[in-house]
C-alpha positions in Angstrom: 0.0 0.0 0.0 1.5 3.3 -1.0 1.2 6.6 1.0 -1.1 9.1 -0.6 0.2 12.5 -1.4 4.0 11.6 -0.7 5.4 14.9 -2.1 2.9 17.1 -0.3 3.5 15.2 3.0 7.3 15.8 2.5 6.8 19.6 2.0 4.6 19.6 4.9 7.3 18.0 7.0 9.8 20.6 5.7 7.4 23.4 6.6 7.0 21.9 10.1 10.7 22.1 10.6 10.5 25.8 9.8 7.6 26.2 12.3 9.8 24.7 15.0 12.7 27.1 14.1 10.4 30.0 14.1 9.2 29.1 17.6 12.8 28.4 18.8 14.3 31.4 17.3 11.7 34.1 16.5 14.4 36.8 16.2 15.4 35.2 12.8 12.6 37.3 11.1 13.7 40.6 12.5 17.3 39.9 11.5 16.2 39.0 7.9 14.1 42.2 7.7 16.9 44.4 9.1 14.4 45.6 11.7 15.2 48.5 14.0 15.4 47.7 17.7 11.9 49.1 18.3 10.4 46.9 15.5 12.0 43.7 16.8 9.2 42.8 19.3 6.7 42.9 16.6 8.6 40.8 14.2 9.3 38.2 16.9 5.6 38.1 17.8 4.9 37.5 14.0 7.5 34.8 13.7 5.8 33.0 16.5 2.5 33.3 14.9 4.0 31.9 11.6 5.5 29.1 13.7 2.2 28.0 15.3 0.4 28.3 11.9 3.0 26.4 10.0 3.1 23.6 12.7 -0.6 23.1 12.9 -1.2 23.1 9.1 1.9 21.0 8.5 1.0 18.3 11.1 -2.4 17.9 9.3 -0.4 17.6 6.0 2.0 15.0 7.4 -0.3 12.7 9.3 -3.9 13.6 8.1 -6.1 11.8 5.6 -6.0 12.7 1.9 -8.6 15.5 2.3 -6.6 17.1 5.2 -3.4 17.0 3.1 -5.1 18.7 0.3 -6.5 21.4 2.6 -3.1 21.7 4.2 -1.3 22.2 0.9 -3.9 24.9 -0.4 -3.6 26.6 3.0 0.3 26.6 2.8 0.3 28.1 -0.7 -2.2 30.8 0.5 -0.1 31.5 3.5 3.1 31.8 1.6 1.5 34.2 -0.9 0.1 36.2 2.1 3.6 36.2 3.8 5.1 37.5 0.7 2.7 40.3 0.4 3.0 41.2 4.0 6.7 41.1 4.4 7.5 42.7 1.1 5.3 45.6 2.1 7.1 45.9 5.4 10.6 45.7 3.9 12.4 49.0 3.7 15.2 48.0 1.4 14.9 46.7 -2.1 17.5 43.9 -1.5 15.5 42.7 1.5 12.2 42.9 -0.6 13.9 40.7 -3.2 15.0 38.2 -0.6 11.7 37.9 1.0 9.9 37.5 -2.3 12.3 34.8 -3.4 11.9 32.8 -0.2 8.2 33.3 0.3 7.4 32.7 -3.5 9.9 29.9 -3.7 8.1 28.0 -0.9 4.7 28.7 -2.6 6.1 27.3 -5.9 7.7 24.2 -4.3 4.3 23.5 -2.3 2.3 23.9 -5.6 4.6 21.8 -7.5 4.4 18.9 -4.9 0.7 19.3 -4.8 0.1 19.1 -8.5 2.6 16.1 -8.9 0.7 14.2 -6.2 -2.7 15.1 -7.8 -1.4 14.0 -11.3 -0.3 10.6 -9.9 -3.7 9.8 -8.6 
């Protein structure tokens, strides 16, 4: 018996790793964004929110039934696109905006590719 949605489950596992990292080191987001000292607490709070969101959605994507995996993948893609819009709008510097866009859109593209590959295999 094969596991349904193997690529989507693998991407969910990778996203769960990020969720753990975001909770363990929330300061990473402020570092990437080049935040001023006064902005850092807000970015730490945002990183923790991303961590919780990503862990919950990813756990469903890893261990849930096929319907939950499909929901998790669509949610991850939507989350990545929303993260891109939010963080790019907050970035002060063009170089930072480019990095943030590349990472968030890259994750959205990887999640979409995994989801489409799994759907095609069915």
